[in-house]
FIRO-238399 format. One record per residue: residue number from 1; residue in three letters; x, y, z of N, C-alpha, C in turn. Coordinates in pm, whole numbers, plus 50000, padded with zeros to 5 digits. Atoms other than C-alpha are relative to their C-alpha. Layout:
N
<resi->NUM; resn->ALA; n.X->X; n.Y->Y; n.Z->Z; ca.X->X; ca.Y->Y; ca.Z->Z; c.X->X; c.Y->Y; c.Z->Z>
...
//
This chain:
167
<resi->1; resn->UNK; n.X->49958; n.Y->50030; n.Z->49863; ca.X->63858; ca.Y->35640; ca.Z->16259; c.X->49919; c.Y->49879; c.Z->50048>
<resi->2; resn->UNK; n.X->50070; n.Y->50119; n.Z->49948; ca.X->63772; ca.Y->35309; ca.Z->16429; c.X->49883; c.Y->50037; c.Z->50090>
<resi->3; resn->UNK; n.X->50120; n.Y->49980; n.Z->49919; ca.X->63439; ca.Y->35274; ca.Z->16606; c.X->50000; c.Y->49908; c.Z->50121>
<resi->4; resn->UNK; n.X->50020; n.Y->50082; n.Z->49881; ca.X->63365; ca.Y->35149; ca.Z->16956; c.X->49877; c.Y->49913; c.Z->49976>
<resi->5; resn->UNK; n.X->50110; n.Y->50094; n.Z->50022; ca.X->63147; ca.Y->34837; ca.Z->16926; c.X->50003; c.Y->49896; c.Z->50111>
<resi->6; resn->UNK; n.X->49995; n.Y->50111; n.Z->49904; ca.X->63043; ca.Y->34551; ca.Z->17155; c.X->50087; c.Y->49887; c.Z->49944>
<resi->7; resn->UNK; n.X->49923; n.Y->50117; n.Z->50045; ca.X->63278; ca.Y->34253; ca.Z->17140; c.X->49902; c.Y->49894; c.Z->49953>
<resi->8; resn->UNK; n.X->50090; n.Y->50106; n.Z->50047; ca.X->63117; ca.Y->33979; ca.Z->16932; c.X->49981; c.Y->49892; c.Z->50108>
<resi->9; resn->UNK; n.X->50032; n.Y->50094; n.Z->49893; ca.X->62943; ca.Y->33732; ca.Z->17165; c.X->50079; c.Y->49870; c.Z->49997>
<resi->10; resn->UNK; n.X->49928; n.Y->50126; n.Z->50012; ca.X->63136; ca.Y->33435; ca.Z->17033; c.X->50152; c.Y->50018; c.Z->49997>
<resi->11; resn->UNK; n.X->49857; n.Y->49972; n.Z->50009; ca.X->63478; ca.Y->33603; ca.Z->17044; c.X->50075; c.Y->49952; c.Z->50125>
<resi->12; resn->UNK; n.X->49915; n.Y->50035; n.Z->49886; ca.X->63768; ca.Y->33507; ca.Z->17267; c.X->49996; c.Y->50109; c.Z->50107>
<resi->13; resn->UNK; n.X->50007; n.Y->49889; n.Z->49906; ca.X->63735; ca.Y->33851; ca.Z->17429; c.X->49872; c.Y->49997; c.Z->50083>
<resi->14; resn->UNK; n.X->50131; n.Y->49996; n.Z->49932; ca.X->63369; ca.Y->33799; ca.Z->17524; c.X->50000; c.Y->49924; c.Z->50132>
<resi->15; resn->UNK; n.X->49992; n.Y->50073; n.Z->49873; ca.X->63471; ca.Y->33559; ca.Z->17803; c.X->50024; c.Y->50094; c.Z->50118>
<resi->16; resn->UNK; n.X->49968; n.Y->49904; n.Z->49894; ca.X->63577; ca.Y->33869; ca.Z->18000; c.X->49890; c.Y->50104; c.Z->50023>
<resi->17; resn->UNK; n.X->50104; n.Y->49897; n.Z->49992; ca.X->63259; ca.Y->34074; ca.Z->17950; c.X->49939; c.Y->50015; c.Z->50139>
<resi->18; resn->UNK; n.X->50068; n.Y->49991; n.Z->49869; ca.X->63111; ca.Y->33989; ca.Z->18292; c.X->50094; c.Y->50014; c.Z->50118>
<resi->19; resn->UNK; n.X->49910; n.Y->49998; n.Z->49884; ca.X->63425; ca.Y->33981; ca.Z->18505; c.X->50115; c.Y->50098; c.Z->49987>
<resi->20; resn->UNK; n.X->49892; n.Y->49903; n.Z->50022; ca.X->63641; ca.Y->34264; ca.Z->18369; c.X->49947; c.Y->50119; c.Z->49920>
<resi->21; resn->UNK; n.X->50027; n.Y->49891; n.Z->50092; ca.X->63640; ca.Y->34596; ca.Z->18194; c.X->50040; c.Y->49950; c.Z->49862>
<resi->22; resn->UNK; n.X->49964; n.Y->50034; n.Z->50138; ca.X->63629; ca.Y->34527; ca.Z->17820; c.X->49959; c.Y->50113; c.Z->49907>
<resi->23; resn->UNK; n.X->50040; n.Y->49910; n.Z->50108; ca.X->63622; ca.Y->34742; ca.Z->17512; c.X->50045; c.Y->49938; c.Z->49868>
<resi->24; resn->UNK; n.X->49975; n.Y->50058; n.Z->50131; ca.X->63631; ca.Y->34667; ca.Z->17143; c.X->49981; c.Y->50108; c.Z->49894>
<resi->25; resn->UNK; n.X->50005; n.Y->49904; n.Z->50110; ca.X->63703; ca.Y->34880; ca.Z->16837; c.X->50010; c.Y->49924; c.Z->49868>
<resi->26; resn->UNK; n.X->49989; n.Y->50063; n.Z->50131; ca.X->63663; ca.Y->34794; ca.Z->16471; c.X->50010; c.Y->50104; c.Z->49891>
<resi->27; resn->UNK; n.X->49993; n.Y->49921; n.Z->50122; ca.X->63735; ca.Y->34932; ca.Z->16130; c.X->50001; c.Y->49902; c.Z->49883>
<resi->28; resn->UNK; n.X->50004; n.Y->50088; n.Z->50117; ca.X->63680; ca.Y->34787; ca.Z->15784; c.X->50089; c.Y->50055; c.Z->49890>
<resi->29; resn->UNK; n.X->49917; n.Y->49962; n.Z->50113; ca.X->63914; ca.Y->34788; ca.Z->15488; c.X->49959; c.Y->49916; c.Z->49879>
<resi->30; resn->UNK; n.X->50040; n.Y->50066; n.Z->50126; ca.X->63858; ca.Y->34692; ca.Z->15125; c.X->50110; c.Y->49908; c.Z->49950>
<resi->31; resn->UNK; n.X->49898; n.Y->50099; n.Z->50034; ca.X->64110; ca.Y->34410; ca.Z->15125; c.X->49969; c.Y->49872; c.Z->50078>
<resi->32; resn->UNK; n.X->50004; n.Y->50125; n.Z->49925; ca.X->64122; ca.Y->34044; ca.Z->15227; c.X->50123; c.Y->49996; c.Z->50089>
<resi->33; resn->UNK; n.X->49891; n.Y->49996; n.Z->49904; ca.X->64334; ca.Y->34022; ca.Z->15541; c.X->49996; c.Y->49875; c.Z->50086>
<resi->34; resn->UNK; n.X->49991; n.Y->50115; n.Z->49910; ca.X->64455; ca.Y->33720; ca.Z->15736; c.X->50037; c.Y->50049; c.Z->50140>
<resi->35; resn->UNK; n.X->49961; n.Y->49965; n.Z->49863; ca.X->64509; ca.Y->33719; ca.Z->16111; c.X->50150; c.Y->50024; c.Z->50006>
<resi->36; resn->UNK; n.X->49854; n.Y->49982; n.Z->49999; ca.X->64884; ca.Y->33680; ca.Z->16052; c.X->50040; c.Y->50137; c.Z->49946>
<resi->37; resn->UNK; n.X->49970; n.Y->49868; n.Z->50057; ca.X->64891; ca.Y->33991; ca.Z->15833; c.X->49962; c.Y->50111; c.Z->50096>
<resi->38; resn->UNK; n.X->50045; n.Y->49899; n.Z->49905; ca.X->64695; ca.Y->34187; ca.Z->16093; c.X->50094; c.Y->50007; c.Z->50120>
<resi->39; resn->UNK; n.X->49908; n.Y->50003; n.Z->49885; ca.X->64919; ca.Y->34076; ca.Z->16382; c.X->50130; c.Y->50070; c.Z->49963>
<resi->40; resn->UNK; n.X->49873; n.Y->49942; n.Z->50046; ca.X->65231; ca.Y->34166; ca.Z->16184; c.X->49988; c.Y->50152; c.Z->49988>
<resi->41; resn->UNK; n.X->50017; n.Y->49855; n.Z->50017; ca.X->65096; ca.Y->34510; ca.Z->16094; c.X->49979; c.Y->50069; c.Z->50134>
<resi->42; resn->UNK; n.X->50036; n.Y->49937; n.Z->49873; ca.X->64953; ca.Y->34587; ca.Z->16439; c.X->50123; c.Y->50022; c.Z->50089>
<resi->43; resn->UNK; n.X->49888; n.Y->49993; n.Z->49905; ca.X->65265; ca.Y->34510; ca.Z->16643; c.X->50126; c.Y->50061; c.Z->49941>
<resi->44; resn->UNK; n.X->49883; n.Y->49933; n.Z->50058; ca.X->65506; ca.Y->34675; ca.Z->16396; c.X->49969; c.Y->50142; c.Z->49954>
<resi->45; resn->UNK; n.X->50025; n.Y->49858; n.Z->50030; ca.X->65333; ca.Y->35012; ca.Z->16356; c.X->50098; c.Y->50084; c.Z->50081>
<resi->46; resn->UNK; n.X->49911; n.Y->49910; n.Z->49925; ca.X->65546; ca.Y->35305; ca.Z->16465; c.X->49947; c.Y->50025; c.Z->50140>
<resi->47; resn->UNK; n.X->50060; n.Y->49974; n.Z->49869; ca.X->65302; ca.Y->35370; ca.Z->16748; c.X->50023; c.Y->49883; c.Z->50096>
<resi->48; resn->UNK; n.X->49981; n.Y->50113; n.Z->49910; ca.X->65322; ca.Y->35018; ca.Z->16886; c.X->50148; c.Y->49972; c.Z->50024>
<resi->49; resn->UNK; n.X->49857; n.Y->50015; n.Z->49976; ca.X->65697; ca.Y->35005; ca.Z->16837; c.X->50046; c.Y->50090; c.Z->50114>
<resi->50; resn->UNK; n.X->49969; n.Y->49913; n.Z->49887; ca.X->65711; ca.Y->35298; ca.Z->17079; c.X->49961; c.Y->49932; c.Z->50131>
<resi->51; resn->UNK; n.X->50040; n.Y->50073; n.Z->49880; ca.X->65516; ca.Y->35092; ca.Z->17334; c.X->50099; c.Y->49887; c.Z->50029>
<resi->52; resn->UNK; n.X->49901; n.Y->50106; n.Z->49982; ca.X->65755; ca.Y->34802; ca.Z->17278; c.X->50132; c.Y->50056; c.Z->50054>
<resi->53; resn->UNK; n.X->49878; n.Y->49935; n.Z->49953; ca.X->66050; ca.Y->35038; ca.Z->17328; c.X->49987; c.Y->50037; c.Z->50148>
<resi->54; resn->UNK; n.X->50021; n.Y->49965; n.Z->49859; ca.X->65900; ca.Y->35166; ca.Z->17655; c.X->50010; c.Y->49877; c.Z->50089>
<resi->55; resn->UNK; n.X->49992; n.Y->50124; n.Z->49921; ca.X->65857; ca.Y->34809; ca.Z->17782; c.X->50143; c.Y->49951; c.Z->50011>
<resi->56; resn->UNK; n.X->49860; n.Y->50042; n.Z->49998; ca.X->66216; ca.Y->34731; ca.Z->17687; c.X->50081; c.Y->50085; c.Z->50097>
<resi->57; resn->UNK; n.X->49923; n.Y->49909; n.Z->49914; ca.X->66353; ca.Y->35037; ca.Z->17866; c.X->49954; c.Y->49997; c.Z->50145>
<resi->58; resn->UNK; n.X->50052; n.Y->49989; n.Z->49863; ca.X->66125; ca.Y->35050; ca.Z->18170; c.X->49999; c.Y->49867; c.Z->50075>
<resi->59; resn->UNK; n.X->50016; n.Y->50129; n.Z->49932; ca.X->66078; ca.Y->34680; ca.Z->18242; c.X->50099; c.Y->49893; c.Z->49953>
<resi->60; resn->UNK; n.X->49901; n.Y->50093; n.Z->50055; ca.X->66369; ca.Y->34519; ca.Z->18053; c.X->49933; c.Y->49881; c.Z->49932>
<resi->61; resn->UNK; n.X->50070; n.Y->50104; n.Z->50075; ca.X->66127; ca.Y->34324; ca.Z->17832; c.X->50005; c.Y->50040; c.Z->49852>
<resi->62; resn->UNK; n.X->49987; n.Y->49960; n.Z->50140; ca.X->66258; ca.Y->34376; ca.Z->17479; c.X->49922; c.Y->49909; c.Z->49905>
<resi->63; resn->UNK; n.X->50061; n.Y->50081; n.Z->50106; ca.X->66098; ca.Y->34254; ca.Z->17158; c.X->50048; c.Y->50055; c.Z->49867>
<resi->64; resn->UNK; n.X->49952; n.Y->49960; n.Z->50132; ca.X->66183; ca.Y->34268; ca.Z->16790; c.X->49892; c.Y->49972; c.Z->49895>
<resi->65; resn->UNK; n.X->50091; n.Y->50028; n.Z->50111; ca.X->66005; ca.Y->34270; ca.Z->16456; c.X->50005; c.Y->49852; c.Z->49962>
<resi->66; resn->UNK; n.X->49990; n.Y->50143; n.Z->50027; ca.X->66136; ca.Y->33916; ca.Z->16407; c.X->49911; c.Y->49920; c.Z->50095>
<resi->67; resn->UNK; n.X->50088; n.Y->50067; n.Z->49903; ca.X->65954; ca.Y->33809; ca.Z->16725; c.X->49853; c.Y->50022; c.Z->49965>
<resi->68; resn->UNK; n.X->50137; n.Y->49974; n.Z->50047; ca.X->65639; ca.Y->33974; ca.Z->16591; c.X->49966; c.Y->49903; c.Z->49887>
<resi->69; resn->UNK; n.X->50023; n.Y->50093; n.Z->50111; ca.X->65675; ca.Y->33767; ca.Z->16273; c.X->49978; c.Y->49857; c.Z->50049>
<resi->70; resn->UNK; n.X->50016; n.Y->50134; n.Z->49943; ca.X->65714; ca.Y->33449; ca.Z->16477; c.X->49862; c.Y->49985; c.Z->50063>
<resi->71; resn->UNK; n.X->50134; n.Y->50003; n.Z->49941; ca.X->65398; ca.Y->33533; ca.Z->16672; c.X->49893; c.Y->49997; c.Z->49891>
<resi->72; resn->UNK; n.X->50099; n.Y->49992; n.Z->50108; ca.X->65209; ca.Y->33621; ca.Z->16354; c.X->49985; c.Y->49867; c.Z->49928>
<resi->73; resn->UNK; n.X->50002; n.Y->50127; n.Z->50072; ca.X->65302; ca.Y->33289; ca.Z->16194; c.X->49974; c.Y->49879; c.Z->50092>
<resi->74; resn->UNK; n.X->50026; n.Y->50107; n.Z->49901; ca.X->65209; ca.Y->33085; ca.Z->16508; c.X->50125; c.Y->49921; c.Z->50035>
<resi->75; resn->UNK; n.X->49876; n.Y->50068; n.Z->49965; ca.X->65574; ca.Y->33000; ca.Z->16567; c.X->50054; c.Y->50045; c.Z->50136>
<resi->76; resn->UNK; n.X->49966; n.Y->49954; n.Z->49866; ca.X->65583; ca.Y->33170; ca.Z->16908; c.X->49871; c.Y->50025; c.Z->50076>
<resi->77; resn->UNK; n.X->50118; n.Y->49973; n.Z->49917; ca.X->65344; ca.Y->33213; ca.Z->17198; c.X->50023; c.Y->50119; c.Z->50092>
<resi->78; resn->UNK; n.X->49975; n.Y->49882; n.Z->49918; ca.X->65494; ca.Y->33530; ca.Z->17340; c.X->50060; c.Y->50113; c.Z->49918>
<resi->79; resn->UNK; n.X->49943; n.Y->49878; n.Z->50058; ca.X->65588; ca.Y->33883; ca.Z->17250; c.X->50015; c.Y->50099; c.Z->50114>
<resi->80; resn->UNK; n.X->49973; n.Y->49907; n.Z->49891; ca.X->65753; ca.Y->34109; ca.Z->17507; c.X->49930; c.Y->49952; c.Z->50126>
<resi->81; resn->UNK; n.X->50069; n.Y->50037; n.Z->49876; ca.X->65521; ca.Y->34104; ca.Z->17811; c.X->49879; c.Y->49910; c.Z->49977>
<resi->82; resn->UNK; n.X->50125; n.Y->50070; n.Z->50030; ca.X->65236; ca.Y->33923; ca.Z->17633; c.X->50023; c.Y->49851; c.Z->49975>
<resi->83; resn->UNK; n.X->50004; n.Y->50144; n.Z->50025; ca.X->65162; ca.Y->33551; ca.Z->17632; c.X->49869; c.Y->49967; c.Z->49930>
<resi->84; resn->UNK; n.X->50123; n.Y->50041; n.Z->50068; ca.X->64912; ca.Y->33390; ca.Z->17396; c.X->49916; c.Y->49917; c.Z->50097>
<resi->85; resn->UNK; n.X->50095; n.Y->50076; n.Z->49917; ca.X->64611; ca.Y->33276; ca.Z->17601; c.X->49919; c.Y->49906; c.Z->49914>
<resi->86; resn->UNK; n.X->50083; n.Y->50079; n.Z->50090; ca.X->64411; ca.Y->33150; ca.Z->17305; c.X->50016; c.Y->50054; c.Z->49859>
<resi->87; resn->UNK; n.X->49987; n.Y->49958; n.Z->50139; ca.X->64420; ca.Y->33156; ca.Z->16929; c.X->49913; c.Y->49910; c.Z->49913>
<resi->88; resn->UNK; n.X->50076; n.Y->50075; n.Z->50100; ca.X->64196; ca.Y->33051; ca.Z->16640; c.X->50046; c.Y->50051; c.Z->49863>
<resi->89; resn->UNK; n.X->49959; n.Y->49957; n.Z->50134; ca.X->64217; ca.Y->33100; ca.Z->16265; c.X->49980; c.Y->50149; c.Z->49976>
<resi->90; resn->UNK; n.X->50024; n.Y->49857; n.Z->50024; ca.X->64080; ca.Y->33455; ca.Z->16291; c.X->50011; c.Y->50088; c.Z->50126>
<resi->91; resn->UNK; n.X->49988; n.Y->49922; n.Z->49876; ca.X->64146; ca.Y->33563; ca.Z->16655; c.X->50125; c.Y->49960; c.Z->50076>
<resi->92; resn->UNK; n.X->49893; n.Y->50028; n.Z->49906; ca.X->64429; ca.Y->33591; ca.Z->16904; c.X->49972; c.Y->50080; c.Z->50127>
<resi->93; resn->UNK; n.X->50018; n.Y->49936; n.Z->49870; ca.X->64403; ca.Y->33672; ca.Z->17275; c.X->50132; c.Y->49987; c.Z->50075>
<resi->94; resn->UNK; n.X->49872; n.Y->49998; n.Z->49929; ca.X->64718; ca.Y->33776; ca.Z->17460; c.X->49979; c.Y->50056; c.Z->50140>
<resi->95; resn->UNK; n.X->50010; n.Y->49955; n.Z->49861; ca.X->64769; ca.Y->33829; ca.Z->17833; c.X->50133; c.Y->50058; c.Z->50046>
<resi->96; resn->UNK; n.X->49885; n.Y->49941; n.Z->49932; ca.X->65008; ca.Y->34055; ca.Z->18022; c.X->49948; c.Y->50055; c.Z->50132>
<resi->97; resn->UNK; n.X->50047; n.Y->49963; n.Z->49866; ca.X->64953; ca.Y->34089; ca.Z->18395; c.X->49848; c.Y->49992; c.Z->50006>
<resi->98; resn->UNK; n.X->50147; n.Y->50000; n.Z->49986; ca.X->64588; ca.Y->34189; ca.Z->18450; c.X->49929; c.Y->50045; c.Z->49872>
<resi->99; resn->UNK; n.X->50060; n.Y->49952; n.Z->50125; ca.X->64530; ca.Y->34294; ca.Z->18089; c.X->49996; c.Y->49888; c.Z->49895>
<resi->100; resn->UNK; n.X->50012; n.Y->50089; n.Z->50115; ca.X->64421; ca.Y->34109; ca.Z->17778; c.X->49989; c.Y->50088; c.Z->49876>
<resi->101; resn->UNK; n.X->50009; n.Y->49932; n.Z->50130; ca.X->64466; ca.Y->34221; ca.Z->17418; c.X->49948; c.Y->49900; c.Z->49900>
<resi->102; resn->UNK; n.X->50067; n.Y->50089; n.Z->50094; ca.X->64255; ca.Y->34077; ca.Z->17141; c.X->50000; c.Y->50061; c.Z->49862>
<resi->103; resn->UNK; n.X->50007; n.Y->49960; n.Z->50141; ca.X->64286; ca.Y->34099; ca.Z->16764; c.X->49916; c.Y->49898; c.Z->49926>
<resi->104; resn->UNK; n.X->50088; n.Y->50089; n.Z->50076; ca.X->64037; ca.Y->33956; ca.Z->16517; c.X->49983; c.Y->50056; c.Z->49859>
<resi->105; resn->UNK; n.X->50034; n.Y->49962; n.Z->50138; ca.X->63978; ca.Y->33959; ca.Z->16142; c.X->49872; c.Y->49927; c.Z->49962>
<resi->106; resn->UNK; n.X->50124; n.Y->50061; n.Z->50048; ca.X->63634; ca.Y->33897; ca.Z->15994; c.X->49978; c.Y->50040; c.Z->49855>
<resi->107; resn->UNK; n.X->50029; n.Y->49970; n.Z->50141; ca.X->63599; ca.Y->33870; ca.Z->15616; c.X->49852; c.Y->50036; c.Z->49984>
<resi->108; resn->UNK; n.X->50136; n.Y->49956; n.Z->50025; ca.X->63286; ca.Y->34046; ca.Z->15488; c.X->49951; c.Y->49944; c.Z->49868>
<resi->109; resn->UNK; n.X->50061; n.Y->50050; n.Z->50123; ca.X->63050; ca.Y->33900; ca.Z->15231; c.X->49982; c.Y->50115; c.Z->49902>
<resi->110; resn->UNK; n.X->50020; n.Y->49899; n.Z->50104; ca.X->63023; ca.Y->34084; ca.Z->14903; c.X->50084; c.Y->49969; c.Z->49879>
<resi->111; resn->UNK; n.X->49926; n.Y->50022; n.Z->50125; ca.X->63160; ca.Y->34109; ca.Z->14555; c.X->50142; c.Y->50054; c.Z->50008>
<resi->112; resn->UNK; n.X->49867; n.Y->49943; n.Z->49981; ca.X->63456; ca.Y->34322; ca.Z->14664; c.X->50057; c.Y->49946; c.Z->50131>
<resi->113; resn->UNK; n.X->49942; n.Y->50050; n.Z->49876; ca.X->63696; ca.Y->34171; ca.Z->14917; c.X->50008; c.Y->50112; c.Z->50105>
<resi->114; resn->UNK; n.X->49983; n.Y->49906; n.Z->49889; ca.X->63678; ca.Y->34347; ca.Z->15253; c.X->50007; c.Y->49921; c.Z->50130>
<resi->115; resn->UNK; n.X->49979; n.Y->50065; n.Z->49871; ca.X->63769; ca.Y->34265; ca.Z->15611; c.X->49975; c.Y->50102; c.Z->50110>
<resi->116; resn->UNK; n.X->50012; n.Y->49918; n.Z->49881; ca.X->63664; ca.Y->34405; ca.Z->15945; c.X->50111; c.Y->49958; c.Z->50096>
<resi->117; resn->UNK; n.X->49892; n.Y->50021; n.Z->49905; ca.X->63959; ca.Y->34441; ca.Z->16181; c.X->49952; c.Y->50043; c.Z->50138>
<resi->118; resn->UNK; n.X->50041; n.Y->49970; n.Z->49863; ca.X->63892; ca.Y->34430; ca.Z->16556; c.X->50122; c.Y->50004; c.Z->50091>
<resi->119; resn->UNK; n.X->49902; n.Y->49994; n.Z->49892; ca.X->64107; ca.Y->34532; ca.Z->16850; c.X->49924; c.Y->50024; c.Z->50129>
<resi->120; resn->UNK; n.X->50069; n.Y->49984; n.Z->49872; ca.X->63983; ca.Y->34486; ca.Z->17203; c.X->50094; c.Y->49977; c.Z->50116>
<resi->121; resn->UNK; n.X->49922; n.Y->50014; n.Z->49878; ca.X->64111; ca.Y->34494; ca.Z->17557; c.X->49909; c.Y->49955; c.Z->50113>
<resi->122; resn->UNK; n.X->50067; n.Y->50033; n.Z->49874; ca.X->64014; ca.Y->34350; ca.Z->17891; c.X->50097; c.Y->50033; c.Z->50112>
<resi->123; resn->UNK; n.X->49920; n.Y->49973; n.Z->49881; ca.X->64138; ca.Y->34466; ca.Z->18229; c.X->49927; c.Y->49936; c.Z->50117>
<resi->124; resn->UNK; n.X->50058; n.Y->50072; n.Z->49887; ca.X->64078; ca.Y->34242; ca.Z->18528; c.X->50037; c.Y->50073; c.Z->50128>
<resi->125; resn->UNK; n.X->49975; n.Y->49930; n.Z->49874; ca.X->64042; ca.Y->34419; ca.Z->18861; c.X->50072; c.Y->49908; c.Z->50098>
<resi->126; resn->UNK; n.X->49930; n.Y->50076; n.Z->49896; ca.X->64274; ca.Y->34311; ca.Z->19140; c.X->49931; c.Y->50016; c.Z->50135>
<resi->127; resn->UNK; n.X->50071; n.Y->49976; n.Z->49875; ca.X->64033; ca.Y->34434; ca.Z->19405; c.X->49895; c.Y->49892; c.Z->50024>
<resi->128; resn->UNK; n.X->50097; n.Y->50104; n.Z->49963; ca.X->63807; ca.Y->34189; ca.Z->19591; c.X->49859; c.Y->50036; c.Z->49954>
<resi->129; resn->UNK; n.X->50134; n.Y->49959; n.Z->50041; ca.X->63498; ca.Y->34394; ca.Z->19503; c.X->49986; c.Y->50011; c.Z->49847>
<resi->130; resn->UNK; n.X->50005; n.Y->49996; n.Z->50145; ca.X->63589; ca.Y->34387; ca.Z->19131; c.X->50001; c.Y->50139; c.Z->49940>
<resi->131; resn->UNK; n.X->50000; n.Y->49862; n.Z->50050; ca.X->63595; ca.Y->34766; ca.Z->19105; c.X->50142; c.Y->50044; c.Z->49967>
<resi->132; resn->UNK; n.X->49872; n.Y->49945; n.Z->50040; ca.X->63873; ca.Y->34980; ca.Z->18968; c.X->50028; c.Y->50128; c.Z->50076>
<resi->133; resn->UNK; n.X->49958; n.Y->49883; n.Z->49926; ca.X->64070; ca.Y->35252; ca.Z->19141; c.X->50009; c.Y->50126; c.Z->49915>
<resi->134; resn->UNK; n.X->49993; n.Y->49868; n.Z->50061; ca.X->64127; ca.Y->35616; ca.Z->19058; c.X->50094; c.Y->50002; c.Z->49879>
<resi->135; resn->UNK; n.X->49903; n.Y->49998; n.Z->50110; ca.X->64433; ca.Y->35556; ca.Z->18838; c.X->49940; c.Y->49940; c.Z->49874>
<resi->136; resn->UNK; n.X->50065; n.Y->50063; n.Z->50115; ca.X->64235; ca.Y->35322; ca.Z->18611; c.X->49905; c.Y->50099; c.Z->49933>
<resi->137; resn->UNK; n.X->50098; n.Y->49905; n.Z->50055; ca.X->63962; ca.Y->35584; ca.Z->18567; c.X->50067; c.Y->50124; c.Z->49941>
<resi->138; resn->UNK; n.X->49928; n.Y->49883; n.Z->50051; ca.X->64214; ca.Y->35865; ca.Z->18515; c.X->50055; c.Y->49974; c.Z->49859>
<resi->139; resn->UNK; n.X->49941; n.Y->50032; n.Z->50130; ca.X->64365; ca.Y->35684; ca.Z->18215; c.X->49899; c.Y->49951; c.Z->49898>
<resi->140; resn->UNK; n.X->50103; n.Y->50049; n.Z->50091; ca.X->64033; ca.Y->35586; ca.Z->18054; c.X->49996; c.Y->50074; c.Z->49868>
<resi->141; resn->UNK; n.X->50005; n.Y->49921; n.Z->50124; ca.X->64029; ca.Y->35870; ca.Z->17802; c.X->50122; c.Y->49974; c.Z->49913>
<resi->142; resn->UNK; n.X->49878; n.Y->50030; n.Z->50074; ca.X->64389; ca.Y->35806; ca.Z->17704; c.X->49990; c.Y->49861; c.Z->49936>
<resi->143; resn->UNK; n.X->50012; n.Y->50137; n.Z->50052; ca.X->64318; ca.Y->35433; ca.Z->17663; c.X->49909; c.Y->49996; c.Z->49877>
<resi->144; resn->UNK; n.X->50093; n.Y->49999; n.Z->50113; ca.X->64021; ca.Y->35498; ca.Z->17433; c.X->50065; c.Y->50061; c.Z->49875>
<resi->145; resn->UNK; n.X->49933; n.Y->49935; n.Z->50113; ca.X->64219; ca.Y->35738; ca.Z->17213; c.X->50113; c.Y->49912; c.Z->49947>
<resi->146; resn->UNK; n.X->49887; n.Y->50084; n.Z->50039; ca.X->64526; ca.Y->35513; ca.Z->17210; c.X->49953; c.Y->49876; c.Z->49924>
<resi->147; resn->UNK; n.X->50054; n.Y->50118; n.Z->50067; ca.X->64317; ca.Y->35209; ca.Z->17112; c.X->49957; c.Y->50034; c.Z->49857>
<resi->148; resn->UNK; n.X->50043; n.Y->49958; n.Z->50134; ca.X->64164; ca.Y->35397; ca.Z->16819; c.X->50120; c.Y->50030; c.Z->49910>
<resi->149; resn->UNK; n.X->49880; n.Y->49968; n.Z->50079; ca.X->64503; ca.Y->35525; ca.Z->16706; c.X->50077; c.Y->49874; c.Z->49961>
<resi->150; resn->UNK; n.X->49932; n.Y->50126; n.Z->50031; ca.X->64658; ca.Y->35177; ca.Z->16728; c.X->49930; c.Y->49926; c.Z->49887>
<resi->151; resn->UNK; n.X->50074; n.Y->50073; n.Z->50103; ca.X->64382; ca.Y->35018; ca.Z->16521; c.X->50006; c.Y->50074; c.Z->49866>
<resi->152; resn->UNK; n.X->49991; n.Y->49921; n.Z->50123; ca.X->64387; ca.Y->35301; ca.Z->16268; c.X->50137; c.Y->49983; c.Z->49934>
<resi->153; resn->UNK; n.X->49865; n.Y->50017; n.Z->50052; ca.X->64765; ca.Y->35274; ca.Z->16230; c.X->50019; c.Y->49859; c.Z->49942>
<resi->154; resn->UNK; n.X->49987; n.Y->50138; n.Z->50048; ca.X->64743; ca.Y->34895; ca.Z->16192; c.X->49925; c.Y->49982; c.Z->49868>
<resi->155; resn->UNK; n.X->50077; n.Y->50011; n.Z->50124; ca.X->64472; ca.Y->34924; ca.Z->15925; c.X->50076; c.Y->50064; c.Z->49884>
<resi->156; resn->UNK; n.X->49922; n.Y->49933; n.Z->50105; ca.X->64685; ca.Y->35171; ca.Z->15728; c.X->50122; c.Y->49917; c.Z->49961>
<resi->157; resn->UNK; n.X->49881; n.Y->50080; n.Z->50029; ca.X->64990; ca.Y->34948; ca.Z->15759; c.X->49962; c.Y->49871; c.Z->49925>
<resi->158; resn->UNK; n.X->50046; n.Y->50119; n.Z->50073; ca.X->64795; ca.Y->34638; ca.Z->15647; c.X->49979; c.Y->50035; c.Z->49853>
<resi->159; resn->UNK; n.X->50026; n.Y->49957; n.Z->50138; ca.X->64678; ca.Y->34826; ca.Z->15337; c.X->50131; c.Y->50025; c.Z->49926>
<resi->160; resn->UNK; n.X->49871; n.Y->49971; n.Z->50064; ca.X->65031; ca.Y->34950; ca.Z->15264; c.X->50076; c.Y->49871; c.Z->49972>
<resi->161; resn->UNK; n.X->49929; n.Y->50127; n.Z->50019; ca.X->65180; ca.Y->34602; ca.Z->15313; c.X->49939; c.Y->49919; c.Z->49885>
<resi->162; resn->UNK; n.X->50066; n.Y->50076; n.Z->50106; ca.X->64920; ca.Y->34439; ca.Z->15088; c.X->50022; c.Y->50065; c.Z->49863>
<resi->163; resn->UNK; n.X->49977; n.Y->49928; n.Z->50126; ca.X->64960; ca.Y->34707; ca.Z->14821; c.X->50142; c.Y->49979; c.Z->49952>
<resi->164; resn->UNK; n.X->49859; n.Y->50022; n.Z->50035; ca.X->65338; ca.Y->34663; ca.Z->14829; c.X->50019; c.Y->49858; c.Z->49945>
<resi->165; resn->UNK; n.X->49988; n.Y->50139; n.Z->50046; ca.X->65300; ca.Y->34285; ca.Z->14788; c.X->49936; c.Y->49979; c.Z->49863>
<resi->166; resn->UNK; n.X->50068; n.Y->50011; n.Z->50129; ca.X->65067; ca.Y->34337; ca.Z->14489; c.X->50086; c.Y->50057; c.Z->49886>
<resi->167; resn->UNK; n.X->49917; n.Y->49935; n.Z->50102; ca.X->65329; ca.Y->34547; ca.Z->14308; c.X->50105; c.Y->49907; c.Z->49944>
//
């Protein structure tokens, strides 16, 4: 199961550490993974497809696996409600309303290929005092569990996709 860790200080997510709620989860896998492969796996897991379906039904913001592929390959700057705020060779930061979603891949040194996969979020308060209301706090436990489940599902899908490509 992914672990809660501080966002790396030099990450695209770290810009929000002082002005928003941020969290960051990571997990490592014994494979070399590119950011494109991680994006593709993350946004096409069954769990995230359910979130995409909800956005399509509730807010009329549909998305497809083809659009995920375009985003993964840097051929699009949007997916459903999210817009790319920033991107580098190993990170992507997306924005939707007051939230930010961040994905990152970090290859690990060693004789066996391995990669640490990161998923983080930032939520910017809309209140003048910068605090969050009751609803935000009520959903904190769900958010933590959901973040871990999303990252875990993405890691499993990356491994499955890479294994399938090796066959």
